C-alpha positions in Angstrom: 200.4 -32.5 -107.8 197.7 -30.2 -107.2 196.3 -27.9 -110.2 194.4 -24.5 -109.5 192.2 -22.4 -111.3 193.8 -19.2 -111.5 192.6 -15.5 -112.1 194.8 -12.9 -113.2 194.0 -9.6 -112.3 194.9 -5.9 -114.4 192.9 -2.7 -114.0 190.6 -5.0 -112.0 189.7 -7.1 -114.8 190.2 -10.8 -115.4 192.9 -11.1 -117.9 195.3 -13.8 -119.5 198.5 -12.7 -120.8 200.9 -14.4 -123.4 204.2 -15.5 -121.9 204.1 -12.9 -119.3 203.7 -10.0 -121.8 201.6 -7.0 -120.8 200.9 -6.1 -124.4 198.8 -8.9 -124.7 196.7 -8.7 -122.0 192.9 -9.9 -123.3 190.1 -9.9 -120.8 188.7 -13.5 -120.2 185.6 -12.8 -117.7 183.7 -10.1 -116.6 183.9 -10.3 -112.6 186.6 -11.8 -110.8 184.1 -12.8 -107.8 181.4 -14.3 -110.2 184.3 -16.1 -111.7 185.7 -17.2 -108.5 182.2 -18.4 -107.4 182.1 -20.3 -110.8 185.4 -22.2 -109.8 183.8 -23.0 -106.4 180.3 -24.2 -107.9 182.5 -26.6 -110.3 184.5 -28.2 -107.0 187.6 -26.1 -106.6 189.1 -25.9 -103.2 191.4 -23.5 -103.9 192.1 -20.4 -106.5 195.5 -18.9 -107.5 195.0 -15.2 -108.0 197.8 -12.6 -109.1 197.6 -8.7 -109.2 199.6 -8.3 -112.4 199.5 -4.1 -111.6 200.8 -4.8 -108.2 203.6 -7.2 -109.2 204.7 -4.3 -111.9 204.6 -1.2 -109.3 205.6 -3.4 -105.7 202.0 -2.7 -104.0 198.8 -4.4 -103.4 197.0 -2.4 -106.1 194.0 -5.1 -106.6 194.0 -5.8 -103.0 190.2 -5.3 -102.3 189.1 -7.9 -105.0 191.4 -10.6 -103.9 189.8 -10.3 -100.2 186.6 -9.8 -101.2 186.9 -13.1 -103.1 188.3 -14.4 -99.6 185.8 -13.1 -97.6 182.7 -14.1 -100.0 183.5 -17.6 -101.3 184.3 -21.1 -99.5 187.7 -20.7 -101.5 191.1 -20.9 -100.0 192.7 -17.5 -101.9 196.7 -17.8 -102.9 197.7 -14.4 -103.8 200.9 -13.2 -105.6 202.1 -9.8 -106.9 203.1 -6.7 -105.3 203.9 -8.3 -102.2 207.2 -7.1 -101.0 206.8 -6.2 -97.0 205.8 -8.0 -93.9 203.1 -5.3 -93.5 201.7 -6.5 -96.9 201.8 -10.3 -96.0 200.2 -9.5 -92.7 197.4 -7.6 -94.2 196.5 -10.5 -96.8 196.5 -12.8 -94.0 194.6 -10.6 -91.9 191.8 -10.2 -94.1 191.5 -13.9 -94.8 194.3 -14.7 -97.4 195.1 -18.1 -97.2 198.4 -18.5 -99.1 200.9 -15.8 -100.3 203.3 -16.1 -103.2 206.5 -14.0 -102.7 208.1 -13.8 -106.1 210.2 -10.9 -106.8 211.0 -11.0 -102.8 212.4 -14.3 -103.3 215.0 -12.8 -105.9 215.6 -9.6 -104.2 214.7 -10.1 -100.7 215.0 -13.7 -99.6 215.6 -12.9 -95.9 211.7 -11.5 -95.9 210.8 -15.0 -97.4 212.8 -16.9 -94.8 211.0 -14.8 -92.1 207.3 -14.7 -93.6 207.6 -18.6 -93.8 209.0 -18.9 -90.3 206.5 -16.8 -89.1 203.6 -18.3 -91.1 204.8 -21.6 -92.5 202.8 -23.0 -95.1 200.6 -19.7 -95.7 203.9 -18.5 -97.7 205.3 -20.0 -100.9 208.3 -18.9 -103.3 207.1 -18.2 -106.6 209.3 -18.6 -109.4 208.6 -17.2 -112.9 211.4 -18.3 -115.5 212.1 -17.3 -119.0 214.5 -19.2 -121.0 215.3 -20.7 -117.8 216.3 -17.5 -116.2 214.3 -16.1 -112.9 212.2 -13.1 -114.1 210.6 -10.8 -111.5 208.3 -7.7 -111.2 205.7 -9.3 -113.2 208.1 -10.6 -116.2 209.2 -7.1 -116.8 212.6 -7.8 -115.1 215.1 -10.9 -116.1 217.5 -11.9 -113.8 220.7 -13.6 -114.0 219.6 -16.5 -111.8 218.9 -19.8 -113.2 215.6 -20.7 -111.8 217.0 -24.2 -110.4 219.6 -22.0 -108.3 216.7 -20.0 -106.9 214.5 -23.2 -106.2 217.4 -24.9 -104.1 217.8 -21.2 -102.2 213.8 -21.4 -101.6 213.3 -25.1 -101.0 213.7 -24.6 -97.2 210.8 -22.9 -96.8 208.7 -25.6 -98.3 206.4 -24.4 -100.9 207.5 -23.2 -104.5 205.3 -22.4 -107.3 206.8 -22.7 -110.5 
């Protein structure tokens, strides 16, 4: 098991949510780059980042923050949130992101996840968020009728799953 430090971004701020509830967003650090650099200083090799706004909207809203960290630290950056097209995946990979996490796409567009994994290999991971054993999507705003184990079995062939 590998444990990665994490930074969730909403409105350009480092935040923490309680059980995926956006109304509980609490600012936990001043600057995303400084926070990432502190994790690096403490020995981290990877950082897990989530675009919470992107997850809700289905687009790369805070992309500049993630690219800035990828380009101005020695960290391997994995990013999830709002990544729902091959163009978005390509943008991040071309701009130094080490791993792309596809969560909502794993439910709504499994073909995209399989195609991305075939093209980019270990740079792609399926992300599974679950509440009461059922998969949540769109930044925890939509609960599916898919059991998390069922989705994990469906995504097993791509190689990497984050739960």
